[in-house]
C-alpha positions as CSV (number, residue, x, y, z in Angstrom):
1,M,80.2,152.7,127.7
2,K,83.5,152.1,129.6
3,R,85.5,148.8,128.8
4,R,86.1,148.0,132.0
5,K,82.1,148.8,132.7
6,F,81.4,146.5,129.6
7,L,83.7,143.6,131.2
8,Q,82.0,143.6,134.7
9,T,78.3,144.0,132.9
10,S,79.3,141.0,130.6
11,A,80.4,139.0,133.5
12,A,77.3,139.6,135.7
13,A,74.9,138.6,132.8
14,A,76.8,135.3,132.2
15,V,76.6,133.9,135.7
16,G,76.1,130.3,135.6
17,T,78.4,129.8,132.2
18,P,81.5,127.0,132.6
19,L,84.0,129.1,131.6
20,M,84.6,133.4,131.3
21,L,87.1,135.7,129.9
22,N,86.1,139.1,131.9
23,G,82.8,137.6,131.1
24,M,83.1,135.6,128.2
25,Q,82.1,132.3,127.8
26,L,85.3,130.2,126.7
27,G,85.2,127.2,124.5
28,V,87.3,123.9,123.7
29,L,88.8,123.1,120.6
30,P,91.2,119.9,119.9
31,S,94.3,119.7,122.0
32,T,97.6,119.8,120.4
33,G,99.8,118.4,123.2
34,F,102.3,121.9,123.0
35,L,102.0,122.2,127.2
36,K,104.7,119.9,127.2
37,K,106.9,122.8,126.4
38,I,105.4,125.4,129.0
39,R,107.9,126.0,131.4
40,P,108.6,129.5,132.3
41,E,111.4,130.7,134.1
42,N,110.0,131.1,137.7
43,D,106.8,128.4,137.0
44,R,105.4,128.6,140.6
45,A,102.3,129.5,141.8
46,I,100.1,130.7,144.4
47,V,96.5,129.1,145.2
48,I,94.1,131.5,147.4
49,I,91.2,129.9,149.3
50,Q,88.9,133.2,150.1
51,M,86.2,132.3,152.8
52,L,83.1,134.5,152.2
53,G,81.0,136.2,155.3
54,G,83.8,136.9,157.9
55,N,85.4,133.5,159.3
56,D,85.3,133.0,163.3
57,G,88.9,132.9,164.2
58,L,88.6,132.3,167.5
59,N,86.8,129.0,166.9
60,M,88.9,127.9,164.0
61,V,92.4,128.8,166.1
62,I,91.9,128.5,169.9
63,P,94.1,130.1,172.3
64,L,94.7,127.8,174.9
65,D,96.6,130.1,177.0
66,Q,93.2,132.7,176.9
67,Y,91.1,129.8,177.2
68,D,89.2,130.8,180.4
69,N,88.4,134.2,179.5
70,L,87.4,133.2,176.1
71,A,85.0,131.1,178.3
72,N,83.6,133.5,179.9
73,A,82.8,136.2,176.7
74,R,81.0,133.1,174.5
75,G,80.1,130.2,177.1
76,N,77.3,128.9,174.5
77,I,79.5,128.2,171.9
78,I,82.9,127.5,173.3
79,L,84.7,124.5,172.3
80,P,85.3,121.8,175.3
81,E,89.3,122.1,176.4
82,N,89.5,118.3,176.1
83,A,87.9,118.2,172.0
84,V,90.4,120.4,170.7
85,L,93.3,119.4,168.4
86,D,96.2,120.9,170.6
87,L,99.3,122.3,168.2
88,N,101.9,123.7,170.8
89,G,100.3,123.5,174.6
90,L,99.1,127.0,173.6
91,T,97.3,126.8,170.4
92,A,94.7,124.8,169.0
93,L,92.5,123.9,165.8
94,H,89.0,123.2,165.8
95,P,88.5,119.7,166.4
96,A,86.7,119.1,162.9
97,M,90.5,120.1,161.5
98,T,92.3,117.2,161.5
99,G,93.5,117.1,157.9
100,L,95.4,120.7,158.7
101,K,96.4,119.5,162.0
102,E,98.5,116.3,159.9
103,M,99.3,118.8,157.8
104,Y,101.1,121.4,161.0
105,D,102.8,118.4,162.1
106,N,104.7,118.1,158.8
107,A,105.7,121.0,158.7
108,K,102.9,121.9,155.6
109,L,101.0,124.5,157.7
110,T,101.7,128.0,159.2
111,V,99.3,129.8,161.2
112,V,99.5,133.7,161.3
113,H,98.3,135.4,164.4
114,S,95.4,138.3,164.2
115,A,96.1,139.5,160.6
116,G,93.9,142.5,159.7
117,Y,94.3,146.5,159.1
118,P,94.6,149.3,160.8
119,S,90.9,150.5,161.8
120,Q,89.4,147.6,160.8
121,N,85.7,148.2,158.4
122,R,83.0,145.4,159.3
123,S,80.8,145.6,156.0
124,H,81.5,142.9,153.9
125,F,81.7,145.0,150.6
126,R,84.1,147.3,151.8
127,S,86.5,145.2,153.8
128,T,86.2,142.2,150.7
129,D,87.6,145.4,149.0
130,I,90.1,146.3,151.0
131,W,91.6,142.8,151.2
132,T,91.7,142.2,147.3
133,S,92.9,146.0,146.8
134,A,95.4,145.7,149.9
135,S,94.2,149.0,150.4
136,A,94.1,151.1,153.5
137,A,90.8,151.4,155.0
138,D,90.8,154.9,154.2
139,E,91.5,154.3,150.8
140,F,89.5,153.4,147.7
141,V,91.3,151.5,144.6
142,S,90.1,149.8,142.2
143,S,92.9,147.3,141.2
144,G,93.4,144.3,143.1
145,W,97.1,143.4,144.5
146,L,97.8,140.5,142.2
147,G,96.4,142.4,139.3
148,R,98.7,145.1,139.9
149,Y,101.7,143.1,140.0
150,F,100.3,141.0,136.7
151,D,100.3,144.9,135.0
152,T,104.3,145.1,135.7
153,R,104.9,141.5,134.3
154,F,102.5,141.5,131.8
155,P,101.9,144.5,129.6
156,G,99.5,145.7,127.5
157,F,97.4,142.7,128.5
158,P,95.1,141.3,127.1
159,D,96.0,142.4,123.7
160,A,99.0,140.0,122.2
161,Y,97.8,137.6,124.2
162,P,98.0,134.9,124.9
163,N,101.1,134.0,122.7
164,V,104.7,131.8,122.1
165,D,105.8,132.9,125.4
166,V,102.8,133.2,127.5
167,N,100.0,130.6,126.4
168,S,98.5,130.0,129.9
169,P,95.8,131.6,130.7
170,I,97.7,134.0,134.0
171,A,94.9,133.3,136.6
172,L,92.1,131.5,137.1
173,T,89.2,132.0,139.3
174,M,87.8,128.7,140.3
175,S,84.2,130.1,140.1
176,S,81.6,131.6,137.3
177,L,82.8,135.2,138.1
178,V,86.3,136.5,138.3
179,S,88.2,137.6,141.5
180,E,89.1,141.2,142.1
181,T,91.9,140.3,143.4
182,C,93.4,140.0,139.9
183,Q,91.6,143.2,138.8
184,G,94.7,145.3,136.5
185,E,94.4,148.9,136.0
186,A,92.6,148.4,132.5
187,S,91.5,144.3,132.6
188,N,90.9,141.3,135.2
189,F,93.7,139.2,134.5
190,S,91.8,135.9,135.8
191,L,89.5,133.6,133.6
192,A,86.7,132.4,135.7
193,L,86.9,128.3,135.0
194,T,84.1,125.7,137.0
195,N,85.0,122.9,135.0
196,P,87.5,122.5,132.5
197,F,85.9,119.6,130.8
198,S,82.7,121.2,129.7
199,L,83.7,124.2,127.8
200,S,82.7,124.9,124.0
201,A,84.3,126.8,121.4
202,L,82.5,130.6,120.7
203,N,81.7,131.8,117.2
204,Q,83.1,135.3,116.5
205,G,80.3,136.2,113.9
206,Q,80.9,138.0,110.5
207,D,83.7,138.9,109.2
208,S,82.6,142.2,108.2
209,E,84.2,145.6,109.8
210,P,82.6,146.8,112.3
211,P,81.3,150.6,111.9
212,D,83.9,153.3,113.0
213,T,81.4,154.1,115.8
214,P,81.4,153.3,120.2
215,Y,79.3,150.5,119.0
216,G,81.9,149.3,116.7
217,D,84.6,149.7,119.2
218,E,82.8,147.4,121.6
219,L,82.0,144.9,118.8
220,R,85.7,145.0,118.1
221,F,86.8,144.1,121.5
222,L,84.3,141.4,121.9
223,R,85.4,139.7,119.1
224,Q,89.1,140.0,120.1
225,A,87.9,139.0,123.4
226,I,86.6,135.7,121.7
227,D,89.4,135.0,119.5
228,Q,91.6,135.6,122.8
229,T,89.0,132.9,124.6
230,N,89.3,130.4,121.9
231,K,93.4,130.1,121.8
232,Y,93.2,129.9,125.7
233,N,90.5,126.8,125.0
234,D,93.1,125.1,123.5
235,V,96.1,125.2,126.7
236,I,93.3,124.4,129.2
237,T,91.7,121.2,127.9
238,G,95.1,119.8,126.9
239,A,96.1,120.8,130.6
240,A,92.9,118.9,131.9
241,K,93.4,115.8,129.4
242,H,97.3,115.5,130.2
243,G,96.8,116.1,134.3
244,A,96.0,113.4,137.4
245,N,94.5,113.0,140.4
246,T,95.8,110.7,142.5
247,V,93.4,111.3,146.0
248,T,90.0,111.0,146.8
249,Y,88.9,114.7,147.0
250,P,85.8,115.1,149.4
251,N,82.6,116.2,147.0
252,T,82.1,119.3,148.5
253,S,82.4,122.5,146.3
254,L,85.8,123.7,147.7
255,G,87.3,119.8,146.8
256,N,86.0,120.1,143.9
257,Q,87.8,123.4,142.9
258,L,91.2,122.1,144.3
259,K,90.6,118.9,142.6
260,N,90.5,120.8,139.6
261,V,93.4,123.1,140.2
262,A,95.7,120.2,140.8
263,L,94.1,118.4,137.7
264,L,95.3,121.5,135.8
265,I,98.9,121.9,137.4
266,S,99.6,118.5,136.8
267,G,98.7,118.5,133.1
268,G,101.2,121.3,132.8
269,L,99.5,124.6,133.1
270,A,101.7,127.7,133.7
271,T,98.9,129.7,135.5
272,K,100.9,131.6,138.1
273,V,97.2,132.4,140.4
274,F,94.1,130.0,141.3
275,V,91.3,131.9,143.5
276,C,89.1,129.4,145.4
277,S,86.3,129.8,147.6
278,I,83.9,128.4,150.3
279,G,80.6,130.7,151.4
280,G,78.9,130.5,154.5
281,F,81.0,132.0,157.5
282,D,78.3,134.7,158.3
283,T,77.6,133.1,161.1
284,H,75.5,135.2,163.1
285,A,73.1,133.1,164.5
286,N,73.4,128.7,165.1
287,Q,77.2,128.6,164.5
288,V,77.4,125.6,166.8
289,D,74.8,123.1,167.7
290,T,72.8,124.0,171.1
291,N,73.6,120.5,172.6
292,D,77.5,119.7,171.7
293,T,79.1,123.0,170.2
294,T,82.0,120.9,168.7
295,I,78.8,119.9,165.4
296,G,77.1,122.6,163.8
297,N,77.3,124.9,161.0
298,H,81.1,126.2,161.4
299,A,82.1,122.6,162.3
300,N,81.2,121.6,158.6
301,L,82.4,124.7,157.5
302,M,85.8,123.8,159.4
303,R,86.0,120.2,158.2
304,T,85.2,121.3,154.6
305,L,88.1,123.4,154.5
306,S,90.5,121.0,156.2
307,D,89.4,118.0,154.1
308,A,89.9,119.8,151.1
309,I,93.4,121.6,151.7
310,A,94.6,118.0,153.1
311,A,93.6,116.4,150.0
312,F,95.2,118.9,147.9
313,Q,98.3,118.7,149.4
314,E,98.6,115.2,149.3
315,D,97.5,115.0,145.6
316,L,100.5,117.7,145.4
317,Y,102.8,115.5,147.2
318,R,102.2,112.0,145.2
319,Q,102.6,114.1,142.0
320,N,105.8,115.6,142.9
321,L,104.3,119.0,142.9
322,E,104.7,120.1,146.1
323,E,107.3,123.0,145.7
324,R,105.5,124.5,142.7
325,V,102.7,125.5,144.9
326,I,101.9,127.7,147.9
327,G,98.3,128.2,149.6
328,M,96.8,130.9,151.3
329,T,93.1,131.3,153.2
330,F,91.9,135.1,154.0
331,S,88.2,135.9,155.2
332,E,87.2,139.7,155.2
333,F,87.4,140.1,158.5
334,G,86.7,137.7,162.0
335,R,84.0,138.1,164.8
336,Q,83.5,139.4,167.9
337,I,85.2,138.2,170.7
338,R,81.8,138.0,172.6
339,S,79.2,135.6,171.4
340,N,75.5,136.7,171.1
341,A,72.2,135.3,172.2
342,S,71.5,133.5,168.9
343,N,74.8,130.8,169.6
344,G,76.9,133.0,166.8
345,T,78.8,135.7,166.3
346,D,78.6,139.0,164.7
347,H,81.1,141.3,162.5
348,G,84.5,141.6,164.3
349,T,87.9,142.5,163.5
350,A,91.5,140.5,163.1
351,A,91.4,136.7,162.6
352,P,94.2,134.2,161.7
353,M,95.0,133.4,158.1
354,F,96.5,129.6,157.3
355,L,99.5,129.4,154.6
356,F,99.9,125.7,153.4
357,G,102.1,124.2,151.1
358,K,106.2,122.2,151.7
359,C,107.9,125.6,151.2
360,L,106.8,126.9,154.8
361,S,108.7,128.0,157.6
362,G,105.7,126.3,159.8
363,G,104.8,126.8,163.1
364,F,103.3,130.7,164.1
365,V,103.9,134.1,162.7
366,G,102.6,135.8,165.9
367,E,101.3,135.1,169.1
368,N,97.7,134.4,170.5
369,P,95.6,137.0,170.9
370,E,94.8,138.3,174.5
371,I,91.5,138.2,175.6
372,A,90.4,140.5,178.1
373,P,88.6,139.4,181.2
374,D,85.9,141.4,180.6
375,V,85.1,142.0,176.9
376,A,82.6,144.4,176.5
377,V,79.9,143.9,173.6
378,Q,81.0,144.7,170.1
379,E,85.0,144.0,170.9
380,G,87.0,142.2,168.6
381,V,90.5,140.7,168.3
382,P,93.1,143.4,167.5
383,M,95.2,143.3,164.6
384,Q,98.4,142.1,165.4
385,N,99.9,141.1,161.7
386,D,99.3,143.4,159.0
387,F,97.8,141.3,155.8
388,R,99.7,143.5,154.0
389,N,102.8,142.4,154.8
390,I,101.8,138.8,154.1
391,Y,100.7,139.8,150.1
392,G,104.0,141.6,149.8
393,S,106.1,139.1,151.5
394,L,104.5,136.0,149.3
395,L,105.5,138.0,146.2
396,M,108.8,138.5,147.3
397,D,109.5,135.0,148.2
398,W,107.5,133.1,145.9
399,F,107.6,135.1,142.5
400,E,111.0,137.0,143.7
401,V,109.7,140.5,143.6
402,E,112.4,143.2,144.7
403,E,111.3,144.7,147.8
404,D,111.3,148.2,146.7
405,E,108.7,147.0,143.7
406,V,106.9,145.4,146.7
407,K,106.1,148.8,148.5
408,S,104.6,150.3,145.4
409,L,102.4,148.1,144.5
410,I,101.1,147.0,147.8
411,F,101.8,150.3,150.7
412,D,104.9,152.1,151.5
413,D,105.3,151.3,155.2
414,F,105.6,147.3,154.2
415,E,108.1,145.1,156.3
416,Y,108.9,141.8,155.3
417,M,108.0,138.8,157.3
418,P,110.4,135.4,156.7
419,I,107.2,133.3,156.3
420,L,108.6,131.0,153.6
421,D,111.4,128.4,152.9
422,P,113.5,127.1,150.1
423,C,112.3,123.4,150.5
424,T,115.7,122.0,151.4
425,Q,114.8,120.6,154.6
426,P,111.1,119.8,155.2
427,G,109.7,119.4,158.7
428,K,112.6,121.2,160.6
429,Y,110.7,124.2,161.6
430,A,107.8,121.7,163.2
431,G,107.5,123.6,166.6
432,K,109.7,126.5,165.7
433,A,109.7,129.5,167.8
434,P,107.8,132.5,166.1
435,V,110.1,134.7,164.0
436,D,108.8,137.7,165.1
437,A,108.6,137.0,169.5
438,F,109.9,139.6,171.3
439,E,109.2,141.3,175.0
440,L,106.6,143.7,175.5
441,N,105.1,145.1,178.5
442,V,102.4,147.9,179.9
443,F,102.8,149.2,183.4
444,P,101.1,149.9,185.4
445,N,98.2,147.6,183.9
446,P,95.7,148.5,184.3
447,V,96.4,152.1,183.9
448,V,94.3,155.3,184.9
449,D,96.2,158.4,182.8
450,N,99.2,157.3,181.6
451,A,101.5,154.2,181.6
452,E,104.6,153.1,180.2
453,I,105.6,150.3,177.7
454,L,108.9,148.4,178.0
455,F,110.5,146.2,175.1
456,E,114.0,145.9,173.1
457,S,114.6,146.5,169.8
458,E,117.8,146.3,167.2
459,D,118.7,149.9,165.6
460,E,115.8,150.2,163.4
461,R,112.6,152.0,163.1
462,V,109.9,151.6,165.5
463,R,106.2,152.4,165.1
464,I,103.9,152.4,168.3
465,T,99.8,152.8,167.8
466,L,96.8,152.4,170.2
467,I,94.4,150.4,169.3
468,D,90.3,150.1,170.9
469,G,88.4,147.3,171.3
470,M,86.6,148.0,168.0
471,G,89.9,148.0,166.0
472,A,90.4,151.5,165.3
473,E,94.0,153.1,165.4
474,V,93.1,155.7,168.3
475,S,96.9,157.1,168.4
476,V,100.0,156.9,167.3
477,V,102.5,157.1,169.8
478,M,105.9,157.1,167.8
479,D,107.0,156.2,164.4
480,G,110.9,156.6,163.7
481,K,113.9,155.5,164.4
482,L,115.4,154.2,167.9
483,Y,119.0,152.2,168.5
484,A,119.5,149.2,169.8
485,G,118.6,148.5,173.3
486,T,115.8,148.8,176.3
487,H,113.5,151.2,175.7
488,R,110.5,153.1,178.2
489,V,108.1,154.7,175.9
490,P,105.3,156.7,177.9
491,I,101.7,156.4,176.7
492,E,99.1,159.3,177.5
493,T,95.6,157.9,177.8
494,S,93.9,160.3,180.1
495,R,92.0,161.2,177.0
496,F,90.4,158.1,176.5
497,P,87.2,156.7,178.1
498,R,87.4,153.3,179.9
499,G,87.6,149.9,178.2
500,N,90.0,147.7,176.7
501,Y,92.7,148.7,174.7
502,Y,96.0,147.5,173.1
503,V,99.3,149.1,172.0
504,R,100.9,147.5,168.9
505,V,104.8,147.7,168.7
506,Q,105.8,147.5,165.1
507,L,109.4,147.0,164.5
508,E,111.3,146.1,160.8
509,G,109.7,142.5,160.3
510,R,108.5,141.9,163.6
511,Q,105.3,143.1,165.8
512,Q,103.8,142.4,169.2
513,T,100.3,143.7,170.4
514,K,99.6,143.9,174.2
515,L,95.7,144.6,176.2
516,F,95.6,146.7,178.6
517,V,93.1,148.2,180.7
518,K,92.4,151.8,181.0
519,L,90.0,152.3,184.2
């Protein structure tokens, strides 16, 4: 049996155990108090919240400037315009997200519009693979994007870990199974943790030399994993005992996950990545209450997400830990623009992401998605921001990874996006205009055979693509360098069937998506 298969099998068999290292249950040993000296050169951490099932981004971040067309497409589930939480006159949050609204007002929340990838896959499993691996839609990668990064920083893992220099778990999944996001080439860098106070030491068995057989090889590996597991126990338990929570968290699964994350960071744990999750977003039916669309299943999810993040951020603030932690949400896809007859929504394409923390640029990345007056069945929100650019920019700004290395870890066409702030003047970015705003026009619109797009650029690389209503990239108009100035670029559409299309213009660190109708 190959080692990775062995790890996966062990993890699957151990669902429900308190804490696992590659599927091995972790235990507890007496605290030694050496956590006080754990301070790596870069002690920053990222908290990732995965929204399982495909979140309806249009019911979470509402484009007020598109409200009438949105109401035409989803009249049975649309939120009343006077009930939403207005952010800037153009965009609003779901009325249940009061905690995140307050964070936005304090420049501790950034909304990334229409995050996705070219030719979005609408399968839960495949799209989750793409988001956790940061691969292209037609590329199959077995490692996670953070796992590849960890491979470069912690060579030879898990052999010789933990050690004097790296004695905290490198990553923690606040669940019973490790996250594929942290899967390296040879091993998963995350431990699975549900309760830092309910660990028990593991017995390594007899000390006899294993036989020189495949079974013996696996037995040696198992004993090594148990030994490493027991070494990590002291660190995790010591952090939990030394840590504190200063706020009351909501009594929800996500609230408890984030409570434990704050506790461990407070206690001195130097873990780089914490992966949390919240399920229930596959809202094909009964997404809202039929008598009041501001309540129902999706509203409960929005409240759970918002209240947990707000409590977590307040806890970090009170303990002076805000400058060490940045957070991010993602879901495998958004939902379709048009609602279905069951008061729900079906699998779609792009959706907004949240970034949260003190060290943010704040405001918005990108612009509201355009909603056509006549939305076809199965049409989704087109990608505006490639999620891999978000990942790579976090690696650059938060973990100080060089741009060339990010390209090798994520993808060759990575474009840096200035989404973080050095935490020197908190609050100065509230209401800030999007950093990537530029004028893009398509004319004529609607178009019969051919059209032109008009935009301005600096002396930079420009990539122009056409996207259909299903989110598929149907044409690459150009990909090359243009000189600074105003550009008129022809686009040929006669070979396409009628319907709604989008032209996406990607400059260096800026992008824009514009709707046009093919007659």
